[in-house]
C-alpha positions as CSV (number, residue, x, y, z in Angstrom):
1,M,-6.4,13.8,-7.8
2,I,-8.5,11.7,-5.4
3,N,-9.2,8.0,-6.3
4,L,-11.6,5.5,-4.8
5,H,-10.4,1.8,-4.4
6,R,-12.0,-1.3,-3.0
7,V,-9.9,-3.5,-0.7
8,R,-9.5,-7.1,-1.9
9,G,-7.9,-9.9,0.1
10,Q,-6.9,-10.5,3.7
11,S,-3.3,-9.2,3.8
12,M,-4.3,-5.9,5.6
13,I,-6.6,-7.4,8.2
14,P,-7.5,-6.2,10.9
15,N,-7.1,-2.5,9.7
16,F,-8.5,-3.0,6.2
17,N,-11.0,-5.7,5.4
18,E,-12.4,-7.2,2.2
19,N,-14.6,-4.7,0.4
20,D,-13.6,-1.7,2.5
21,L,-13.4,1.4,0.4
22,V,-10.4,3.7,0.6
23,L,-9.7,7.2,-0.8
24,S,-6.2,7.9,-2.0
25,L,-4.3,10.9,-3.2
26,K,-2.3,10.4,-6.5
27,Y,-0.1,13.5,-5.7
28,F,1.4,13.8,-2.3
29,R,4.3,15.6,-0.7
30,S,6.1,12.9,1.1
31,L,6.0,9.2,2.1
32,R,6.7,8.0,5.6
33,V,7.1,4.7,7.4
34,D,3.6,3.4,8.3
35,D,1.9,5.2,5.5
36,V,-0.7,3.0,3.7
37,I,-0.1,3.2,0.0
38,L,-1.3,1.8,-3.3
39,L,1.6,0.3,-5.2
40,D,1.7,-0.9,-8.8
41,I,3.6,-4.2,-9.0
42,P,4.2,-5.7,-12.5
43,K,2.5,-9.1,-13.0
44,I,0.5,-8.6,-9.8
45,G,-1.3,-5.3,-10.2
46,T,-2.2,-2.7,-7.7
47,V,-1.8,-3.7,-4.0
48,L,-2.7,-1.9,-0.8
49,K,0.2,-2.1,1.7
50,R,2.0,-0.3,4.5
51,I,5.4,1.2,4.2
52,K,7.8,-0.8,6.4
53,S,11.0,1.2,5.6
54,I,12.3,4.0,3.3
55,N,15.8,4.5,2.1
56,G,16.1,7.3,-0.4
57,T,13.8,6.3,-3.3
58,D,13.6,2.7,-2.2
59,I,10.7,1.4,-0.1
60,I,9.9,-1.9,1.6
61,I,6.3,-2.8,2.2
62,D,4.4,-5.1,4.5
63,G,0.9,-6.2,5.3
64,D,-0.9,-5.6,8.5
65,N,-2.0,-9.3,8.8
66,K,1.2,-11.0,10.1
67,E,-0.3,-14.4,9.5
68,Y,-0.5,-13.7,5.7
69,P,2.8,-14.4,3.9
70,S,3.5,-12.8,0.6
71,E,6.3,-13.0,-1.9
72,I,6.2,-9.2,-2.4
73,Y,7.2,-8.4,1.2
74,N,10.8,-7.4,2.0
75,K,11.6,-6.6,-1.6
76,K,12.6,-3.1,-2.7
77,Y,10.3,-1.0,-4.7
78,K,10.7,2.6,-6.0
79,T,8.7,5.5,-4.7
80,N,7.8,6.1,-8.4
81,D,5.8,2.8,-8.2
82,V,3.4,4.3,-5.6
83,I,0.2,5.3,-7.3
84,G,-1.6,6.6,-4.3
85,K,-1.4,7.4,-0.6
86,V,-4.5,6.3,1.4
87,F,-6.0,9.1,3.6
88,F,-9.5,7.8,4.4
89,K,-11.3,4.4,4.8
90,F,-15.0,3.8,4.9
C-alpha cells in the first residue's frame, strides 16, 4: 500500500522541508541504515526520520538537521513500529 504524508517540522532539513510531500510503502522487504522511514511513537505520533543503526529488530533513528535536538534520538525502537518506508519526495 502506498501512502502520502506531509512533512512537518524542521528535524529533517535540508533534505525534507516543512510541507514537502512524501510517498511511503507500508509493506517493504527490508530496512537499511540511511533509509527514511515513518515511525509510530506513542505519545508523539508519526515521525519522519532516518535509520541510524539496526541490530536485529531494534533500530535507532536520527534527524538530518544536526542542529535540531530531540528526545527520541538514540533510543531503541522496534522494526514493527515502522509504518512506512519513504521512496519518493515532491
